[in-house]
N, C-alpha and C positions, 0 to 999 in steps of 0.2 A: 454665472460661472459654469463652464462645461463639465459634464460628468466625467469621472475618472474612467479610463478604459477597463475593459474586462481583463482580469489578470489570471495567470496560471502559476501556482506555487507547487513545486516538486519537493517532497521531503523523503529522503532515503535514509536507510540505516539498518543495522542488524536487529535481531529479535530483542525486545525489551529495552531498546535504546531510547524510548520515549516518543516514537513516531505518532502513535495513535492518540495519546492524550494531548500532545502538542498540536496535532492537526485538527482534532475536534475543537480545542479551545480557540485556535486561530480562526476556524470557520465561524465560530460564534462572534468573535471580536470584529471580523471584517465582512461578515455576511457572505461567506464562500460556501460552495457545495463541498462537503467532505467526502472523499472517496478513499476507502481503505482497500487497496488492491490485494493485500494479504488475505482478506476475507474472501475475495474472489477465488484465489487459489485453494483456500480451505474448502469453499463450497464445492468446487470442482472435485477436489480430493474426496470429500464426503460422498459425492454422487458416484464417483468411480468405484469407491470401496463398496457402496451399496449395491453396485452391479457385480461385485465380486471380482473386480479387476486388480491386477498387480502392476506396479511400475515396471516390473521386469518383462511384462507382456506388451512390448511396444506396438505390434500390429493392432492388438485389441484396443489399446489406449488411443492410438491414432484414429481408428475407426469411430470410436465413441465420441471423442471431443469434436470431430468434424461435423457431428450431427446434433450436438447439444444446442437447444434453443435458448439463447441468452436474452434477457430483458433487464430493465432497470426500474426499481421502485424507489421513489424519493420519500423518505420518512424524516420529517423535520428538516435538518440540514445534511442528512446523510443519504448517500446512494447505496441501495442494497441490490445485490445481484439476484435476478430471478432465473431459475433453470426450469423450463417448462411451466412457467407461471408460478413457481413456488420459490419462496425465500427460505434458505436454510436456517435452522435454528441453532440451539446450543451444541448440537453435535459437531459443529466445525471447530470447537475448542476441546474436543475429547482427546484422550491420550492416543487413540488410534490415528486420528487425523494429524496430531502433532508429529507422530512417528513417520508418517508417510508424505506429508505435504511437500517437503523439500525434494523428495525423490520424484514425485509427479511434476513439480515445478521445474525440474531440470530437463524434462523432456521437451525438445524443440517444438513438437506438434502442439503441446499444451500452451506454450508461450505464444506461438503463432496464432492459435485460436483466440487468444485473449487480446492480441495487440490492437486490432481495430476497435474492439469493444471498449477497451480502456481509453483510447484516444477519443472515442465517441462520447465519453462522459462530459467533455467540454460543451458539446451541443446540448446535452441534458441540462447542464448548469444554466446555459443561456435560455433554454426553453422555460425553465422555472424561475427566471429573472433573478438569479444570484449575481453578485458583483464579480464573481470569479470562481475558481476551482482550486482546492488544495488537495493534492493527491499524494498518498503515502505508499511506499513500497520499497523495493530493492533495486529497481532499474528505471525509476521514473525520470530522473534527471539525465540519465545516460541513454535510454532507449525510447521510452514512451513519449516524453516531452523534452528532448534535448535542447529545445529552444524556449523552454519555459521562462517566464519573466523573472522568476526567482527560483533558485535551486539551493537546497540545504541538505546537509548530511549530518545526522545525529549519531553521536558516539557515546559510549559509557563503559566503565570498567566491567569486565565479565562477571566479577563477584557481585557487583551492584545490580547488574541485569538479572542474574540468577535470583537474587533476593527479591527483586520486583516481581518476577514470575511466581515465586513461591507465595508472596503476599497476596497475589491474585488467585491463589488456589489452582494454578495451572501447572501442568507437567510438561516441561520443555527442556530439551538438552541444548543449552545456549551454544556451547562450543561446537557441538556436532552440526547444528543448524548453520552456524557461521562457516564451518568448513565446507559443507555441501553447497551453500549459496555462493560462496566466494570462488569455488573451484569448478563450478559447472561451465561448460563450454558456451552455452547460449545465455547471453545477458547476465553475466556474473555480478554479484554484489561488489560494487567498487565506488570509490568517491569520484563523482564526475569531475572532469577538468573544469575549473572555474567555479565549482560549487563552494558554498560557505560551510565549513565544518564546525560543528559545535559539540563540545564535550559536556554532556548533561549529568555526569557522575555526581557533582557537588552543587548542582543548580536545582532550584525548585522549578516546578512546572511554569509558574508565573514568570520566573526569570528567563527561562528559555523562550517563552512566547513573546515576552517584552523585546528580546533581541531580534526576533523575526519581524515583529511589527515595526520596530525602529528602522530596520532596513527597508521594509516595504513602503512605509509611509514617508521615509526620508527621500526615497527615489521619486515617489509620487509627487512630493512637494516641489521637486525640481523640474517636473514636466510642464 
C-alpha cells in the first residue's frame, strides 16, 4: 500500500481560540511537525524590545528585522525559532511582549521578514521525516499556505477566551488583540475563503481534534 502524501494543515484563529492546544495534539495524533507562528512573532518582539526598539520607530525596526539571523531547532514535535542561535524563553509570554506583539506584527517589514522563513518550515518537517506540518497562526491559510491541504479557523466566545488566558496565568487583552490583528493592512486576521470554521466555545480539546482528524483521514481514505 503506498504511503500517504506529505500534508500541510493550516490552523488560524484569534488569541485563546484553542489553536495551540489543538495543533499540538493534532501533531501527536498524526506525527506532524507543530509550528506555532505566534511564538515567532513573540520571539521577534522580545528581541526588538531587548534592543530598546519601539513599533513607532519604523526605520529602526525595518533595519533590525532585515538582519535578524533566523534558524529552526526541532524539539520533539515542535519547531522553535532561533535568533542568532538562541531560542527565546519564558520572556515571550511576558506582559510587555503581550502588549507589543500585535503592534510589531502589524509592521509589513516584520511580516515580510518572516514569510519565507515560515514557508520553509515545510522543508524542515520533511528533513526530519514528519508525515506533514501543522502550522498555527493568524494568516496561515490566507497568506503563508493558501494552498494548504487542510485549512481550519478556530473561534470561541470572547468571554471564554479571556477565561482560558486567565487560567493559564497570562495577561492578554483579547478584544484589543483581535482589533489590532483584524484591522492591520498587511495579512489581517480573517477566515480564509474555503476554510472550515469551528467554534470551540463548548467543545473539549479532544472533540475539536476529533473533528479535524475526521476530515483529514476522511479525505485521505478517498485518495
